[in-house]
N, C-alpha and C positions, 0 to 999 in steps of 0.2 A: 804439465800443471802440477802444483805442488800440493800435497793434502794436507791442511790442519786440521788442527783440533777443534775450532769452531766451525769446520765444512763439515768434518766428519759430526759433531752434534748436531749440529741443522740438519744433516741428510738424514740423521736415527729420528728425528723428529718431521720431519718432514720434506722428501725427496726433492718437489716442486721448487723448496725453501733454500735448497741448496742449488739448486740449479741458477734461480735467480741472483744469490748471491756471490757467485760466481761472475754470472754474463749480463747481470742484470744492468738497470739504470741506477748510479748511484745517486741520481737526485731522492728516487724513489726506496730507497734500502729503510729500513727501522734502525734507529742507534742501537748497538749491542747493549745488551741488559748488563745488571751486574755479574751476575751467575757467567756468563761470558765473559767478561773482562777482569775477574777474578781466573778464572782457566787460563786465561792467554796470559796475566801476572805469575801464576804458578807454572805456566809452560816456560815463558822469558828463565826463571829462576832456575827450574832444575837444567836447561841447556847451560848458564851458567857455572853452576855447580859441578856439571860434568865436565865442562870444557877448562875447568879451572884445572884440574889434576892433570890433563893431557899436558905432554911433553910435545910443543910445536917447531917440526923446522923447516925453514924456506930452502930452494936451491939456491946456490951460488953463483951466479955469472953473469958477464956484462951484458949491459942494455943492450937489444938488438940480436946479440948472439943466440940464435932460436936453436940451433944445434948441440950447446952446449948445456943450454937451458934442458933441454928433452933428454938429456942424460943425465943430467942433476936428477932431475925429476923422478927418471926410472932408477938410480941408485937408489933414491931417498925411498920411493913405491918398493922396493924391493929390501929394504931394511926394516921394513914396517914401520 
């Protein structure tokens, strides 16, 4: 289970609410309030800003060559 900002917020307010939001029937769920929407928007923007500064590299290997893919991935992980 992934712990999200809205799940933590609801858990802080009411433990049962967090459980129902995660496992309850979607048709009985309340629509998100303005504060929660703002929290989600700010979180997404923060994530975008952080990832914009990161250097992303992908392993380079032929499709289906799992051994080479594993080696390339391990090399990237070792290089940090």
